[in-house]
N, C-alpha and C positions, 0 to 999 in steps of 0.2 A: 464527217459532223458540218455543222453551219459553221461559216466563218466566225459569226460572233463566238461561239464556242473556242474554236480556236485561239482566237483573239485573245480571250481571256485565261485560256490556258498557256499561251505565250506569255502574259502579264505573269501569271505563277511563276513560270519557267526563270523569269527575271528577278525573281523574290517578292513580287510586289503581294500584299496581303490586305492593303487597304486603299482605296480610292477615293478622292474627293471630287465633291462635286453636286450637279442636279442633273438630273432627269430630263430627258425630252421624248416626243412620240418617236424622232428619229434614231434614237439610241435604246430603243425598248429591249431589244433583242440581244444588245451588250450587257445591259442591267438584268435580264433574265439569265443569262449564262452565268454571270457574277453570282447570283443568289445560290443557282443551282451548285456551283462550286464553292460556296462558304468563304466568297471573300466578302470582305467588310465595305458597306457604302458608306462614307463620313458625309452626309447630307447638310447643305450648308443652307444660306438664306440667300447667298450671293455668289455669282460665279468667281467674281474678284477676289473675294475671300476666298473660296476653293484652291484658287492658283496661288494666292499667299501661303496658304497651308502647304500647298505639295512642294512649294519652293523650300520653304523653311524645312520640309520634314527632308527635301534632299541636300539642305546646309548642314545640318544635323549630322546623317547618316552617311553622307557622300553615296546614297545611291539615289538612282529617281525617284521624287514623288510623282503621284500620277493624279492629272485632273481630269474631270470628263464632263464636257456640257452638249448642249443641241446645238443646232445649225444657228445661223443669224445672229439675233440678239445675244444668246448665251455665248456664243464663240466671240462678237464683239466684246463681250463683257472681260473677255480672260487676256484681254492687249496688255492692258496694265500689268497684269500678273507675267504676262511673259518677259516685257521689259524687265522688271523688277529680277526674274530669275536670270534673264541674259545678261545684265549688267552687272548684277551679284554675285556671277559665277555658280550657281545655285541650277546643281542637275534637276530638272523636271519635263516629266513628257505631258504633253497634251493631247487630249483626246477628242475630237468633235462629231457630230452626226452631220448628215447631208442628205437630202433629197435624194431618192433612187436617181441615177444618172444615165441609165438605159431609156427610161419610159416615166415620165412626169405627167403628171395632171393638173399641177397646181401651175404651171407658170413661171413666174419669177417671183412667189409667193416666200418672203423670208431667205431669199437667196442673195447672197453677196460672196465674193471670191475672197474665200478665207484665207486658203493656203497663199493667195496673193499678199493679203493683208499681214500674215503672219511671217513672210519672206524677210523681210529686215530686221524683226526681232528674233529672231529664231537659229539656230544652227543647222535645222533640218526640217524642211515642211512637203510635204507631200499628200497626195490623195490614193487611198488604196482602189486600183479598178478591178481587180480582182483578189478571190478568195486565196488564189495559190501564192499572192502576193504577200499577204499576212506574216509568216514566218519570218521572212528576211526584213520586211520593214518594221516589225517592233523590235528584231534585234538590233538593227541600224540606228532606229532611234534611240535605244537605249544605250550604245555604244559610243554614242556621239554627245549624247546629254550627259553621261560619266567621265567622258576622258578630257584630259585637260586641254583647254580652260572648259570648267563646266558650262552649262548651259541649258537652253530651252529647246525642245524639239516639239514639233506637231503632226499629229496623223489624223486626217479627216476618212472617216469611215460612213460610206454611204449609205443608205438603208437596204437597197437591193442587194449590196455587196455582202453586207453582214448575214442576211437569210440566203447565200449560195453553199452551196452543199461543197466539199473539198474534201479529197485525201492528202492534202500537203502535210510536211511532220514539221516538228520544230526545228530550229537551229539552236545547235548548243554554244556557247559563247569560247572564241577562241581563245587561246592563253597566249599570255603577251605581260610583256614587263616594259616598263616606262626606260626610255634610252636615258642613259647616263652621261655626264661631261666626261670629254676627253681629259689624259693627263697631264696634256701641255696646259689648257684653261685652269686647272686644278693648281698648277706650279707657278703660274702666272699670277694668280689670287694669292695664294700661299706669301710668295714674295711681295707682292705689294702691299699686304698687311701688314707683314712682317716689319719691311722697310719705313711706314709711317711713323710718325712722332707721336699723331693722336687719333688712331683707328676709331671707328664710330658704326655700332651695329643698327641697322633698320628692320625693322619687321613690318610687312604688308598683308594683304587678305591672301595673297598666294600661297603664305606660309602656313595659312590657319588648316593644318593636314596634321594627324595624331600624331605621326611618326618625327614630321621635322617639326612639332612641337618639342619632343622629346630630346632630339638632335641641336636642338636651338639653346637648350636648359645645358646640354651638356657643354655645349660650345662655349657659353657665357661663365658657366664655370671652371671650365679648366683655361680660360683665356685673360677673364677678368675684363673683358672690354665693355665698356658699358652699351646700353641698349636703349631703344625708342621705338614708338610704333606709330604706325597709320590708326586710324579710328577703327579700320574693319581688323586690324591687327591687333588689336587689346587683347590679352589673355593670352596669345600662345606663348609667352614666358611669364612666369608669374610674377605681376605688378607690384607684389611685395616684396620681391628683389631687391638687394640694397644697390645693385648696378641700373636700376630703371629712371629713365630721364624723361618718363614723359609721353604725352601723346601728339602728334604733330599733326600741320594742316588746320589749327586754329586760328591764332594768328603769329604773322611774320616774325614779330620781335618778342615772344615769348622766351620761356627760358630754354625748352627743348632746342627752338632755334638757333637760342643762343650759342647753346652746345654744337650745334650744326655749323654755324660760322667757325668754330673755333676748330672741327676739325679738319684733316687734311687726306682723310680716306675714310669712305663710308660705304660700307658692305650691306647692300642694297639685297634683301632676302624678300622675293615674293612679291616686288611693287607691282600693284596692278594700276593700268593707268586709268582705268575709270575712276579713281579715287583722286581729289584733288593732289599734284605735286606736293611729295612729302617736303621736298627742298626746291629749291632754284638753283640751276648752275648757273653762273654768269661769267665764269673764267674757268680758267685751268690750272687753277691752284691748287684743286681737290681731286684726287684721284676716286671713281666713284665704281666699283664692282657690282656689276648685276647678276644677283643671280636668280635664277628662274626658269621654269618649265620651258619657256620660250626666248627667244631673243627681246631685247629692248624696241620699245616704240618708240623713235628718238624723233622729238618736236625741240622748239627753241631752248626749253629750258630743262630739257633732260635729255643726256647722251652722253651717256658711260664709256666710259676709256677702255673698260674690259668686262666681258661678259661670259660668264660660265652658264651654260646651257643644258638643261637636262633635269633629272630628278633631285629636285630641290633637299631633299633630306640626305641623299648619298653625298649630294655636292658638300654641304654645311658638316658631314661627318669626317668627311676627307681632307676638308681643310683645317678642320680644328685638329685632326692627326698630326698635320705638321706644322700647327702652331703651338706655342706656349709663351706665357709672358716673357717679355722682352724689355730687357732693363733701360734702354732708351725711350719706351712709353711715358707718355706724361700725361696723367687724366686729371690733373690737378685744377684743371679748370672748368670740368666736368662736376667735381666734386662743389665747385662754388654753385654751379647751375643748378646741382640736384638740390642743394640746402636750401637754395631760394625757392625751389619747387615745393620742396615740402614745408615751409614756412606758409606759402601760400594756399596749398592744397589744405591744409591745417586751418585755415580762417574759413568762420562760416557755419562750421560741423555742429556747432550748439548753438548757434544762432537762434533767439527765441521768438522774432518778429513773426508776425501774423497778418494778413498772409504769409505762407512760409518762404523762406527764404532758398533759392534753388541749391544750395551746397548742403544745407541741411536737410533737404528732401534726398539727397543722392546720399548723406550720412546714413539717414535711418534707413534706407534700402540696404544698405551696405552693411548695417549694424543686426539687420532683421535675417538677411539671409546668411545661408550656410555657404561655404566656398563652390560648392556644386551649384547653387540656385540658379536661377535664369532669368535675367530680366531682357524681356522683350521690348523695345522702344518704337513706338510711332516715330514721325517726324515732327520736330518743330523746336524750338529755341532749348527747352529741356533738354535737348540731344547733345548740344555743346556743352554742357555743365555734365553732364554722365561721361561725356567723351574726356573731359579734363579730370573730374573727380571722383569718377568711379575705380577704386582700384580691384581690376578684373584679376581673380586669383586663376584662370581657366580657361582654355578655349572654349570661345563658342558659348558662354555663361553672360557673355552681354552680348545680345542678338543687335546691334547696330546696322542701319542701311546708308551708308556714304556712298552707294552707288547710284541708281535712280534716286534714291531719296522720298519715296512716296507716302504721302499721310494715307492714313485707313489700312495699315500694314500690320498696327500692332499688337490687335487682339487676336485676330486671325493667327499672326506666327505663334501666340503665347497658346492657341488652343492647339496647334501642331506640336509646341516644345512639350506638352502636357501629355500628349499621346506618347510621344517620343520616350519622354523621360517621368513616366506616371509617379514614381517614388521621389522624384525632386520638385523643389520649393519653385513656383514661376508665379511672375507677374510681369503683368501687361502695364506698361505705363504711355500713356497716352495724352497729346492736349485734348482738350475740347474740341476742336475742329477737328482733327485726325479720329478722335474716338467716333462722332460722330458718323463719319464716314462708312462704317462698317459695325455700327453698334448693335445693328440687329444680330451678329452673330454671338450673342449674350445669351439669344436662346437656343443656338447649336453646343453653346458649352453646358448651361443646364440641361440640355436633352442627353447631352453623354455623359451627366453626373460626374462632371469634372470638378476639382478642388483648384480654385484658380482665382488669383487677386488681382483685380484690373484697378489702379491708378488714374483717374482723370483730373490732369492738372490743368486747372480752371484760371482762365485770364479773360474767358469774355472776349475772345478777338484770334483774329490770327497771329501770334505774337512776336512770330520771327520776322515775319514781312513789315509788322509795324515797326520794330525794332530798326531795319533795315530802313526804312521809310524814314524814321527819324536820325539816323546815321548820316543821311543824303538832306538833311535840312529839310525834309520836305512835311507838308502839315499831315496830322492822322487824318486818314481819308481812307473809306472802303475796307477797315480794318476789324469795326466791331459787329459782333453777331451776339443772338440771344441763345440760351440754353433751357432746355427743359430741367426740371428738380428730377437731377440725377437719383438720387434715393429713391424715390417715388417710380423713377424710370426702369432702375435696376428691380425693383420689386415686381413689378408689372411683368416680367420674365421670369420672375422665381427666383431671381437672385437677392441677395442681402446690400442693403444700402446704408453706407456709412458717411455721416459730413462730421469730421473732427472740428473744433473749432480754437485749435494752439497747436503749436510745433509738436509739444509735448504729446498732446492725445494723439495726434497721427502716428507718432512713432508707438505709442500703446495699441493704437488701434491695427496697424498693419500686422503686430506681430501676433495681435487677438486671431486677425483675418487668415494670416499663414499658419496657424496653428488649427484653425477651424475644418470643417468639410465645406465643401459648395463652393457657390461662384461667390465672391465678393466685389461689391463696387465702391470704391473709397473717392469722394469728392472733395479736393483739395485745393483751394485757391493758393496763387503763386504770385510773388513780387519779383518782377524783374527789371526791376530801376537800379540794379546795380550791373547790369551786364556789360558794360562799355568798361568799366574799369576791371571785373573779375575775370573776362574774357579779352581782353585786349591785349596789349604789351606787356603788362605789368612794370610801366617804367618807374614807377615808386619804388616798388620792390628791386628792381635792376639797378636803380642808381644806390639804393644801400648797401650792395654789395661790395 
């Protein structure tokens, strides 16, 4: 068969049923092989958006999403998506076309070194120089993308190689299991936690795996140890749990960080160094137990005293088996901070001001969505409000990017989430800046017949940078922008546009959109004037405790 046909069969062997992307003349043989095999091409309007969709598919399923582009400009458009998947630990395989490598007739037209370009952004990147290499290259690309720590890989398939005939056969995946931590490290962790006075559990992005989530819930229920999470660890354990202490890495002096300061032992599960440090180690008065698939990346603010390296779920289960509540554990300070956090989070959820107060925006989303509803955040000031105020009930139901933290990913991620979970309610929350970076994908969502709601949070500027600019005492400069009429803009794509004029109307509009078919865009202005007080240290609330 042709190498292109073999390539598609190799994708099928990896469980691929859909590919995101845009075709080009250099990969038309692959496109035809996909058609003949009955594989779905999710055609997008921009390669970057296709890459965000493939990465989100990987994030939600644990299996590598596949994105396809042509050479040159198509491939360069995947750079941000590659970084998004690589930094965010989302398994993704990129496939790009290329001119014939044996005999070219167009000189250097559209030629860039795509493999070299992808090298610092991927776990593996290579050019297929022979049809015989297809089975091993595809198998290795998927293996590397999906193994811990997951990320992006890239294969370049030249046009002449795709047309070669070959008798090569596919390679079956090898049987493998993750290594587990040794008994000595488990025993040391149990001893350190048991002997502590105020142990505290931290949940990071690396713990966002189904089995790990289950084991952590059992661990918390059995031991009674309070827990907090990083932004990308939200929802791994239900945040309605009475032992939840909040989300870290927002401001150093807030309630959760006061709890951290009061702790003498932190069980750090799945911390990914891509996220901002969840706490700072300034002295040796606190024991930090590092539980992860790999050893700690030590830096000036993170140097754990004990490492438990291996499968996280297994390690949590085995440590939990050796622990139970200890009479000398004293969680009274944590109870005080939890009460303060609860009071803070209760503020603003019913605030009637308009433009809408951010806490009211978050509260309306939480009230409207079921526990398994998915919120896909773009990147902007509102992300910090959701990180603190949105009670995430299940893993991967608040898709928040705190790794690359790129604008433009919210809408494509929501499209992918809806394709993966067609029966769930899915909402994209985008700032007006981030929305316009990939707003053309509204056409993709409409064409696919998706039921999807997009909330465009409008402040007519780059709000987060404007806030930082103000915090630095600098004048407002270079942050204002103009916007189209988002209602008419949505309707031009065949979507439904809405513009509520009060906070109450926003809640009613959101509920109506979620219960209706089709793609809905809600244009809602937002009031960010309370950022410093609400997202700062909470000094007034802390002083009152």
